N, C-alpha and C positions, 0 to 999 in steps of 0.2 A: 813443592810434590815433596812428600815427606817419604824419613830414613824407612827401609824395609823392617817397621816393625814398633810395637807401642809401645811411646814414652814411657808410658804408665811402669815396663817392663824394666827401662835403663834408671828411672827414680829406685823402682824395688831393689835394685842391685846397688845403689848409692846410698841408701840407709846400712849398708852392711859395715860393720866395723873396720876400721881402721882400712879400710879402701882404695880410699885414695882416686883422682882421677887419672892418673899416668899409669896406675895398676888398671883400672878400669879401660883406656886406651890400648894395650899392651892383650891385652884377654878380648877387648873387638876384634883388633888386628888377629887373632885367632879365631876364634869361634863366630865369629861376624855378626853375633845377633844377642843382646843381656840371656834372651829364653835358653840358646846353647850353650848360655855359659853355666847359667843354673844349672843346667841339667849335664853337664861334664860333670866324671868320676874324678875321685882326688889325685888320681893318679896324672891325669890328662891336663888338670888346673897348674900342678906341681912345674910344668916341662914350662909354662910363663913368667916371661922373668921376671921377679917379686913378687912372687908368690911363693909365700912357703908353707909349708903343711898346717899349719897353725890356722894361717888364711885362708886355705883351702878348705878347711873345715867347717871356719863360719862360713864362706859362699855355701860349702851346701848345706848349711844347716837354715841360708834362704835372710832373707830383708824383713822390711819391718813392714809389712799391707798395710797395716793400721794407719802408720806415716803417708802412704800414700795413695790409700784410700780418703783423708784427709786432704790433703794437697789437692788429691786431682775432682772433690765437691767443690772445696774452696777455690779453685780455676777456673770450674763452672760459671762456680757464683758471681765473680769481678767479671768475668769476660775474657781471661788470661790465656796464651795458648804457651805452651810449654815448648822450646823449639832446642831441639838436640843437637849435637855438634854432624850428628850423620846427616841433618834435612839439608836439602839442596837450597832453601832460603836460609842458613846457616850464616854471614855476615862470610864473607870469604875472608877480608881483610884480618879481622878477629882470629881468623883458621891458623895463620902467619905469629902468631904470639907463644913466648914460652905457655905453658900449660892454661889455653881458651879453655872457657866455662863450662862442662859437658851439657850443662841444659842450662838456657836464658829464659825465664819467664817472663813473656811481652804481652803488654798491652797495647794495642796499635797493628802498625802495619810495617810487618818488617818488611815487605818490598819496597820502603822510601829505602834501603838500603840498595839497590840497583843500580841508583844517584852515590856520584862521592860524597867523599861527606870529612867536613876539619871541623876540629875540636876547637869550642873558643871556653877556656878559663879563666879564673880570674877573685884576687881577695875578696870577700864576702861583706867588707864594707868598703866602698871604692872611692873615690872621690870626685866631682861632678865631672872631671877628665875624663875619669874611666868611665864612667855612665854612658858619659857622650858616644866614644869613643863602641862599646861594646854591642850596645846600642847598634850604631850604626854599619859597622863589620859585619855584625850578624843579618841587619836586613840586607846587606849589599850581598853578600854569599846566597843569603836565601833567593834572593830577585838573579842570582844565577845558576839554578835549580842545586844548588850542593848544598846539602843533609849537612846540619849546626848539631853538632855532638856536644854534652857540658853534661853538668851533675846535678842541678836541680838546686842547690846549694845556693841560700842566701847572695845579695850582690849582682858578682859582675852574669854567674850563672844565670839568676832567675831575666835579668838582661837580655841574655842572649836569645835565652829559650822564647818570653814575650817580643820581641822583637821579629822573629822569624816566624809564631804563628798571627800578631797582625797584620803579617805580609803576605800570608797566607804559604808561605813555607814551608817545608821536612825541617823537623827536629827530631832528634832524639836524647831523652836524658834518661842518665844510668845512675840509678839509684846505690844506696850504702844499706837498702832496707829491700821487706818485700815490694812486687810492687802494689801490692794493698794496706802499705804504713807510708804514707809519703812524708816526707818530711825536709820543712818546716811546712808545718798545720797549711799556712797561709798558701801555701802554693796546689791545694788539693787540687783549686777551680783549674790552675793552668795542667798540671798534669791530664784531667781529663781534655783539654783546650788541648793535648800536645797529642793525646794518643786519634784524636780523628782524624791529622792529615801526616803523623810521624809515629815514633813506640816511646813509652816508655818500658825500661828494661831490667833484667837483675839477674844475676847469679844469683841471690838469697833466694830461698825458701817463701812461699809467700806465710805472709804471719809474721814473719823475720823484722823482729824491732832496731832503727839504727844502732849502729854502735860501733863506735871509734874506729877499734882493728878493722871492721869492712869499709871503711875509705877511701887505704889507700889501693884495697882489692877491685873497689870500684874505678880507682881512677887510671888503674891497670889497661880498665873496659874502654874507659873513652879514649886513651892513645890508639890503644887495637883497633877501634872502628874507623878510625880518621887517617885517610893520608897524613895529615899534619893539626900540628896543634899551637895555637896561636894560643901567647901568654897577655892581655891585655892589660891586667895590673895585677901585682905578685910585692909583698915583703918580703922582708930575710927567709922567714920557716913559712910563708905558705902551701898550702896544701897542692896548690897549684903549680909548685914545683916541681912535685913530686910527679906528675903529668906528665911534667916534662920530661922528668929523666924516664921515662917510662917511654916515652916517644923517640925515643934517642937510643932506650935497648934495642925497640924494634925499629930500628931503621928507619924511622918516620920524622918529617921535617918538623922543626920549631921554630915558630917563629917571634915576635916581642914586638912591643910599642913601646917606645921607647919612652919614659915618662921624667919630670921634674926631680933633679938630682937630690933635692931640699927633704923629697916627700919622701918619708919612710915606707908607703903602699908603691914605692917603686923603684924599692933600692932590690928588690928581687928579680924583676924584669928588665933591668937594667943591666943585671948582673950576668943573666943570659946572652944578654949584647956582647959584652966583654969575652964571653968565653964560647961565641960563635953562634951564637943562636941569629937568626936573619931578622935584621931589621926592617919591620916591615910600616910603612905612612897608605898606603894603599889597597885594597883587596889584589887591586893586578899583580900586587910586588909576592901575593899569597900563589896566584896564578903560575904567573912568569915564575916562578921555584920552582910550583909543582908541573909545570912540564907540559910539552904540548899534549902528552894522554887524556890529561886531564880537560883541557881546554878543548879534547876532541868530542869528549866522555861530553862536555856544557852545550859543546854544538848541537852534539845529536839532538837533544831531547827539547832544543828550541823549535818551535813551531812555526810555522810559515804567517805572516799576518795575514787575516780575513780582510772581504773588501768592504770599505769602506767610503761613505759615502765622503762629499768634498767636505761638510760644517763637519764630520767627524776624525777625516783626517786632519784639518788646520786646526781640530781640539787634540788632536795626539801628538802632532807635530811639533808642540810647544814641551811633550813633558816630557822626562829623563827618568833614571834608576833614580833620583834626589827628587823627597818631596814637596810636592807642589800646593799653596793650598788654592781653595777655592775662590776665592776674592782677586788671588793673584793669576790664575788662568783665567777667569772673565774679563778681567782688565785685557790681558795681552790679547784672547780672542775678542772682543769686544764685543762681548755678548752679557745680555741680561743674565746676573748667577743663576738666575731657575732656569736658563734655560742651557746655562752651562754644565750645569748639575745633571742633565736630564739626559743629553750627552755622553756626559761619563758615566752614567748607570750605565746606559744601551753598550757602551766601549768594556765596560764592567759585565757585564754580561755576555759579550764577545769573548772575553777571555784576555784584551789584552790591556787593560787600566786596572790594576786595584787601589781601594781607600784604604788609607793607613785614616790611624784615629786621630779625630782632628779636625775635619773635612778635608784631609793631607790624600794626595795623589799622585800615585809615581805609573809607570810602565811597568807591564806587567812581562812584556819580552826587551831585551837589548834592542 
């Protein structure tokens, strides 16, 4: 359900110079809608904290309707939804951070945040170990119906998003640009795939180009959407450490994978462990730390196993959440490869098996 006002009215309010998000929140507390704010008298406006006579005059003058019209046209063109802080499907955890975005631009399914979320971030130039761990942790979180949040950057972010997409899980990509300005360019197709089951998000207006100051703000949203942040591999000056700092500020958990002490790409993540981040070697470490409430949320989303034939149960029983190749499955089941593949496709239609790349299969139910 949406807030009881047109988000275009809020966008119009945001175009007023100097107004800022905190002042808008103060005004909304008093007047309840953007239309009532714009209709209020200057005398009423200056009674609100942070509103002086000059700003009250600017509010009375109104916002830039041309900017609003162009944004709304672009939103329709790109199938983007503007989600306000007062919408019911604005992510609950994000509301708890300092200065949450007033408007989120979303391509995809905001409903994915009904499930718990965990962030995975790290270096843009990972080692083979970092690549392997990012893929493993992202896939295993996705298999447990946890949304994986990251920033669509090169390296760890991209690997994590792609692993979730390949597992048919839900992932959220938070951008340092408009959601119609995918960066880097090679992730345009990945962003489309993410938006089908998860969501591509930004607080920056449509058309906004990627810009250095945008990325720390993006990182605060990544941390804010998540119960915890996993640092897979990070150097001493990695942007992932900024995300970890935001997570700590927001009283969220910080997890770090231990790395080679001689590898500069692990200096930042190892330092986080020294400073008190939770050392993790498995997804179970994350679930244990996040507590019983997360596990209950995950358990509630698991579906009962449908009725399976004897041969389907034989194939299903040898699968786990670790990928297994079709040749190995056929060998263990003592079936021809073609026959085993046919059974696996039937199980996939019953939503109890998922096919990954390279004819590898996993259970989609724990």
